[in-house]
C-alpha positions in Angstrom: 10.9 2.6 -8.1 10.8 2.9 -11.9 11.5 -0.8 -12.1 8.5 -1.6 -9.8 6.2 0.7 -11.7 7.3 -0.9 -15.0 6.8 -4.4 -13.6 3.3 -3.5 -12.4 2.5 -2.0 -15.9 3.8 -5.2 -17.6 1.8 -7.5 -15.3 -1.3 -5.5 -15.9 -0.7 -5.6 -19.6 -0.2 -9.4 -19.6 -3.5 -9.9 -17.7 -5.3 -8.0 -20.4 -4.5 -10.3 -23.3 -8.1 -10.5 -24.5 -7.5 -8.2 -27.4 -8.6 -5.1 -25.6 -6.2 -2.3 -24.7 -5.5 -2.2 -20.9 -4.6 1.2 -19.7 -2.9 1.3 -16.3 -1.5 4.4 -14.7 0.6 3.3 -11.7 1.1 5.7 -8.8 4.4 7.5 -9.3 6.5 7.7 -6.1 9.3 10.2 -5.7 10.7 11.3 -2.4 7.1 12.0 -1.3 4.1 9.9 -2.2 2.2 11.7 -4.9 -1.6 11.8 -5.4 -1.8 9.9 -8.8 -4.8 7.7 -9.1 -4.6 4.1 -10.2 -6.7 4.2 -13.4 -7.9 1.1 -15.2 -9.7 1.4 -18.6 -13.4 0.9 -17.9 -13.9 -1.1 -21.1 -11.3 -3.7 -20.1 -12.8 -7.0 -19.0 -9.5 -8.5 -17.6 -9.2 -9.2 -13.9 -7.3 -6.9 -11.6 -3.6 -7.8 -10.9 -2.5 -8.6 -7.4 0.2 -6.0 -6.5 0.7 -6.7 -2.8 0.6 -10.1 -0.9 1.5 -10.3 2.8 1.2 -13.6 4.7 2.2 -14.6 8.2 2.3 -18.4 8.8 1.5 -20.4 11.9 3.9 -21.6 14.6 3.5 -23.9 17.6 2.7 -20.9 19.9 0.4 -17.9 19.5 1.9 -16.4 16.3 -0.7 -14.4 14.3 -1.5 -16.1 11.1 -3.2 -14.4 8.1 -3.1 -13.5 4.4 -3.6 -9.9 3.2 -3.7 -8.9 -0.5 -4.3 -5.7 -2.5 -5.1 -5.8 -6.2 -4.4 -3.1 -8.8 -8.0 -1.9 -8.6 -7.7 -1.2 -4.9 -9.7 -4.2 -3.8 -8.2 -5.8 -0.6 -8.8 -9.2 0.9 -7.9 -10.5 4.3 -8.1 -14.1 5.7 -7.5 -14.3 9.4 -6.5 -17.7 10.6 -5.1 -17.7 14.2 -4.4 -15.2 16.9 -5.7 -12.2 15.1 -8.7 -9.9 15.7 -10.4 -10.8 12.4 -10.9 -14.5 11.9 -12.2 -15.7 8.5 -12.4 -14.1 5.1 -13.0 -10.4 4.7 -13.0 -7.9 1.8 -12.3 -4.2 1.7 -10.9 -1.3 -0.3 -7.5 0.4 -0.3 -6.4 3.5 -2.0 -3.8 4.2 -4.7 -1.9 6.0 -2.0 -1.8 2.8 0.1 -0.2 0.9 -2.9 2.2 3.8 -3.5 3.2 3.9 0.1 4.1 0.2 0.2 6.0 0.6 -3.1 8.0 3.5 -1.6 8.9 1.5 1.5 9.9 -1.5 -0.6 12.2 0.7 -2.6 13.7 2.2 0.5 14.6 -1.3 1.9 15.9 -2.5 -1.5 13.2 -5.1 -1.7 13.9 -5.9 -5.4 17.5 -6.8 -4.5 16.6 -9.3 -1.8 16.9 -13.1 -2.1 13.8 -15.2 -2.7 14.1 -17.1 0.5 15.7 -16.7 3.9 15.2 -20.0 5.7 16.8 -23.1 7.3 14.6 -26.2 7.3 16.6 -27.6 10.3 15.3 -24.8 12.5 11.8 -25.7 13.9 8.8 -23.7 15.0 9.5 -20.4 13.4 6.7 -18.6 11.6 7.4 -17.3 8.1 6.5 -13.9 6.7 5.9 -14.1 2.9 5.5 -11.0 0.8 5.0 -10.4 -2.9 5.4 -6.8 -4.0 4.9 -6.5 -7.8 6.4 -9.7 -9.1 9.1 -10.1 -6.4 8.5 -12.7 -3.7 10.4 -12.9 -0.4 10.0 -15.7 2.2 11.5 -14.4 5.4 11.7 -17.1 8.1 15.3 -17.5 9.4 18.2 -15.0 9.4 16.5 -12.8 6.9 16.6 -9.1 6.3 15.1 -6.6 8.8 11.8 -5.8 7.2 9.9 -4.8 10.3 9.3 -1.3 8.9 7.6 -2.8 5.8 5.6 -5.3 7.9 4.5 -2.6 10.4 3.3 -0.5 7.5 1.3 -3.4 6.1 -0.1 -4.2 9.5 -1.2 -0.5 9.8 -2.9 -0.8 6.4 -4.8 -3.9 7.6 -6.0 -2.0 10.7 -7.1 1.0 8.7 -9.2 -0.8 6.1 -13.0 -1.1 6.7 -13.4 -4.9 6.4 -16.6 -6.7 5.5 -16.9 -10.3 6.5 -17.5 -12.7 3.6 -20.1 -15.3 4.3 -19.0 -18.8 3.3 
C-alpha cells in the first residue's frame, strides 16, 4: 500500500510542474480504511490526476461496455456504451474513502505484481476488462487473474455515485 500511496504522490507532483507546490495527502489504508481526506492545495492550478480507470469492452453478444474513472480530487466520470443502465457520458463525485477502498482491495489481490496483459489474440469474442490503479495497468481478457472482487467493488461504486448526464 505504501508503494501505491507513493506512486499517487509522485504522479500528483509530476502533474504540478508549473512552479507551484502541489500538496497531496493520499488516504492511508491500514487493515481498515481510515478517514483521511484527500487534500489538494487550493492555490495549485494543475489538473487532478486520474487514480482509477475501469473499462469493460464490447463483445459480439450483450456484454456491458463502459468506462469509469476517478480523479485525485474525487471527480468521477462514466461513459456507458452498450448493455448498461446509463448510456452516454456522465459526471459525479466520489469520496476519498472510495479511492482508499479500491486501493485496499488492489493491495489485497497483489495488483501491483500482476502482468500488464492477460490475452490471446487467437481467441475471439471475449470482452476485456482494463483497469489502471495508480500507474499500474492490467488488461484482463483471457486466462487472467481472478479479479472479480475488485470488479464487483468498482461496479458497486458506479451504482452508488449520483450521476449527472453530460449534454453533448
